[in-house]
C-alpha positions, -999 to 999 in steps of 0.1 A, spaced: -106 704 786 -136 726 778 -163 711 755 -158 736 726 -120 729 726 -126 691 727 -151 694 699 -126 714 678 -99 688 683 -124 660 674 -136 677 643 -102 686 630 -90 650 636 -120 637 617 -113 661 588 -77 650 587 -87 613 588 -111 619 559 -84 637 539 -61 607 546 -87 583 533 -95 604 502 -58 610 493 -50 572 495 -65 568 460 -45 598 446 -11 599 461 5 578 488 29 605 499 1 630 505 -18 603 524 13 597 545 15 634 552 -22 636 563 -17 605 584 12 621 603 -8 653 607 -37 633 621 -16 615 647 0 649 656 -34 665 661 -46 637 683 -13 639 703 -16 677 707 -52 672 720 -38 648 747 -11 673 756 -35 702 759 -58 681 781 -29 670 803 -16 706 807 -51 719 816 -56 692 842 -22 699 857 -29 736 858 -63 731 875 -49 705 899 -74 677 889 -59 642 885 
């Protein structure tokens, strides 16, 4: 995975984690939504990295 793409996934994940933490004091359902989005973003990052590795032939 290229460095700018990795930085993008990392920054978006941190923003979503911060939104989860902030929303905990306001609404549990919104916090749960942000939690699911955070886990999804981290998972998408792993999927993108695996596909790029498979495409380039690096293990």
